[in-house]
N, C-alpha and C positions, 0 to 999 in steps of 0.2 A: 278368241278376240273378236271384237265388233267389226263388221265390215265398213270400209270407208264409204262415204256417201257417193254413190255412182252418179256421174253426169247424166246418165240416161234417165235416173229417177226424177230429175227436176222436170222432165217432160211427161211424166206419168199422167195419163188421162187425155193427153193432147195428141200423142203419137201412138200408131200401131206398133207392135213389137218389131216388124219388119223395118219400118222407118227408123225406129230407135237404133237398130243394129246398123242400118246404113249410115246413120250420122256419125258412127265411129270413124268414118273415113275423113272427117273435116280436117283441113290442114291447120297445123299449129306451130311446131317448132322444128328446127334443123337437127340433123343427126351429128353425132360426134364421129371423128376419124376412126377408122378400124385400129384395133390394138395390135401391137407388134407381137409376132409369134415368138415362143420360147421353146427351148428343148425340153423333153420330157422323158422320165424313166419308162421302161417297158411296163405294160400292164401286168398286174398280178395274174398268175396262171390260175385257170379254173380247174379244179380237181377232175381227173379223168373217171373217178368213180361214178356209177350210175345210181343216184339216189332214188328212193321210192317215189311213185306218184301218190299223193295223199288227196283224196276227194272226200269232203264231208258235206252232209246236209241233214239237219235234224228232221226235217219234214219229208225228205225224199232220199232215204238212205240207199235204196235199190238203184236209183239214178246215179248217185255218187259212186257206188261200187262198180256199176257198169261202165261209167265214164273212165274211171281209173283203168280198168281192163282194156278198154278200147284205145286209150292213149298209149298204153304200154304196147299194145299190138301194133299201132302205128309206127312206134319207134323201133320195132324189132328189126335187126339187121342194119340199123343206120349207125354210122361211125360219128355223127355230129355230137358234140357236147351241148345239151339242151337244158335251159331253164324255162319254166312256163308258169303262168297264173291264169286261172279262169275265175271270173267274178260274176255270179248270177244271182242277183237279189230276188228275182222272181221265185226261184226254187230254193232260196236260202243255201245256195251251193257255193262252195269255195274249192278249188282244186289247185294244187301247186307241186312244183318239182324243182328242186335246186334254187328256190326262190330268193335266197340271199347271196348267191354267187355273183361276182362282178364280172362285167364284160365291157370292152370298149363299146361306146354308144353308137359309133357311126351316126347316120342321119336321124335316128330316132330322137336324139337330143334336141332336134328342132321343135318338138312339141313343148319341151321344157322351155326353150327360148320364146315360143309363142305365148305360153302361160305367163312368163315373166314380163313380156311386153304389155300384155293386157292388164296385169296387176299393176304395173308402174303407172299406166294411164289413169287407173283408178286412184292410186295414191296421190297423184298430181291433180286429181279432179278435172280431167281434160278428156277429149276425144283423142283417138289415134290420129296422127298426122298422115297426110297423103303419102308421104315417103314410107312410113311405117306400114301403111295398108299395102302399097305395092310390094314391099319386100316380104312382108308376111305371106302374101299370096304366092309370090315366086318360091319362097322357102318351103312352104307346105305342099302346094299343089304340083310343083315341078322339082322339088328338092334342090333348089338353087343354093350352091355353096357360097357364092359372093354375097347373096342377101343374108344368109346365116351369119357369115363373118361380120357383116356390117352391124347387124342387130346385136350380136354377142359383144362387139366392142362398144356399142352405144350403152348397153346395160351395164357393162363392167362386172368383174368377178364379185365385187362386194354386193351388188344388188341381186345378181344371180344366186349367191349363197343365201341372201335374205329370202328370196322366193322359195328356195328349197327348204329353208327353216320353217316358214309358215305353212308350206304344203305338207310338212311332216315327212319329207323325203330325206331321212337321215342316213340312208345307206348309199346315197348318190355323192360322188366326189367330182367336182368340176375339172375339166381338162386344163392343163396349164397354158398360160398365155392365150394365143389365139387358136389352140388346138381344141376346138369344141367336140370334135369327133372322137377324142380320147377321153371324154368324160366317162367315169366308171359308174355303170347303172346296174340295177338288179331288177328282176321280174316283179318283186314286191313293190318297189318304188314306182315302177312304171304303171302298175295297177293303181296306185295312189293318184298318180298324175291323171289317168283316164277318169278316175272317179271325180276329180275336180271339175272335169268338163261335163260329165254326165249327170251329176247330182247337185242340188242346191247346197252352197257352202259359203263360208265367211271370207274365202280368199278371192273368188271371181264372182262378179255380178252376173245376173241372168243373161243380160245382153252380151257380156263378154264371152260367157260360155257358148251361147248360140253362134256367135261370130266364129269362135275357134272351131266348133264342130262343123260349121258350114264349109270352112277351108278343107278340113279333113275328109269331107264328103265329095270334094271336087278334085281330088288327086287325079292326075292324068292316067289314062288307061294303061300305059306301059308299066306304071308303078303301082298298080292295084293287085299285085300278086300277094301271096302269103296268107295271113289269117282270114281274108274275105272268102277263100276257097271253101265252097260247100254251104255258105250262108244262104238262108232262104231269100228269094228275090223280093220277098214282102217287107224286108227290113231295109233301113237306111245304113250304109256302111261308111264308117269314119275311120280312116286308116293312115298310118305313116310307117314306112319301111326304112331300113338302113342296110347298107353293104359296104364292106371294108375289107380288103386283103392285106395281111401283114405277114412278115417272115416267120413269126411264131404263131401257132394256133390257126393257121390258114385263113379262110374267109370267114369274117363275122357277118352273119346274115340274121337280121331281126325284123319282126313284124309285130305292130301293136294295133289294136283296133277296138272301136266300140260299135255296137249293133243296136239300133234303136227303132222303136215303132211307137205308135200313138200312146201306149199305156205302159212302156217298159223299156228295158235295156239289159244287155250283158256285155262283158268285155273279155278279150283274149290277148295275152301277151305271150309271145315266143321269142326267146333269145338264143342264138346258136353261135358256135364257133367250131374249129376243127373240121371245117368243111373243105373238101378238096377243090371244089369249084363253087361259083355262085349258084349255079342251077342245082347242085346237090342240096345246098342249104335251103333253097326255096322248096324243093321237093320234100324235105324233112318237115318244114313248117306247114306246108299244105296238107300233108297227111295227117298231122295233129289237128289242124283246123277242121277238116272234113269230119273227123270223128267227133269233135266237140259240137259242131253245128248239128250233125245228125242226132246225137243224143239229146241235145236241148230242144230240138224241133223235129221230133219223129214224124209228125204228120205233114211236114212241108212237102208240097207237090212239086216245087220248082226251086232249084238251088243254083248258086253261081258255080260256074266251072273253074277248075284249077287253071292257073296260068301255064303256059308252055314257054320253054326257053326263048329268050329274046335278047339279041345281041346288045340292045340298048341298056340292059340291066347293068352291065359292067363298064360304063363309060368312064374314062380316066378322071373327070372332074368329080366323081364320087369318092375318090381315093385320097388318102393322105400320103403326100410324096414321101419318098425315103429320105429321112434326115438323120444326122448324127444322134445316136442314143435312142432313136425310135425305130425299132425293127419292124 
């Protein structure tokens, strides 16, 4: 489909890209009231079987084979149920495991909300409002739940589903009512979402993509665990994590991220559940991430360390409260 005319494009030739992105913060219209929450059935269980890790690259078959072995080694002895997707266009490499299995999204759905807000502004040929800018920043950089709930309600299920449709995210099912954290996601669809931010496309304008990536690059330090572990210090890290304990399948711990430099990018998605603690899930994800970054950047001389356990990881406002019908 053809991309709608971006409001930023009207200023082409008059404004630098940074100024154009800044203009997305112009005040425009008020927000709607948050939607009422509704009860939800329990999430479908992810199979306990351990599917194979499949890595392919027509131009670098040895790299693909080695990466599959190294990820498998990183998972050895871990009880977490894991889905992952690695997308590396530079090496023509795709790596996946359990890529179509569904997980409760927890806070990684906030990147979907971000994409939908950016697309709706384009549809309406306007800049983001000052309220939207404030809420998007809080939602992405601090994982603020109140901001996410307000934006979810503003968009409404119909528009959120429209965004999923045009984004090609056919495996994603929105959480009922106001329960955005119970959206059902897959590693495959999270990869597609990251590609929308990382590559030119007909869904998001260049300025919208740059703005979204800039927020993901500014996530506070206590929430920069997960897939950034082991990344070269020479790349820009764009990350969003999610964490959610429930009575079934223990802690859901997820991390999605894009890694960019002046001439390229790659992305990593790791979704997990059946973790006994939050720290256990973080450790599982970071073991995978270190293996991926090492194999994709064997010459890197300086890499980001893995995060260590932090009490702030499991703050109550990141959890969905116990409600009837939602274990």
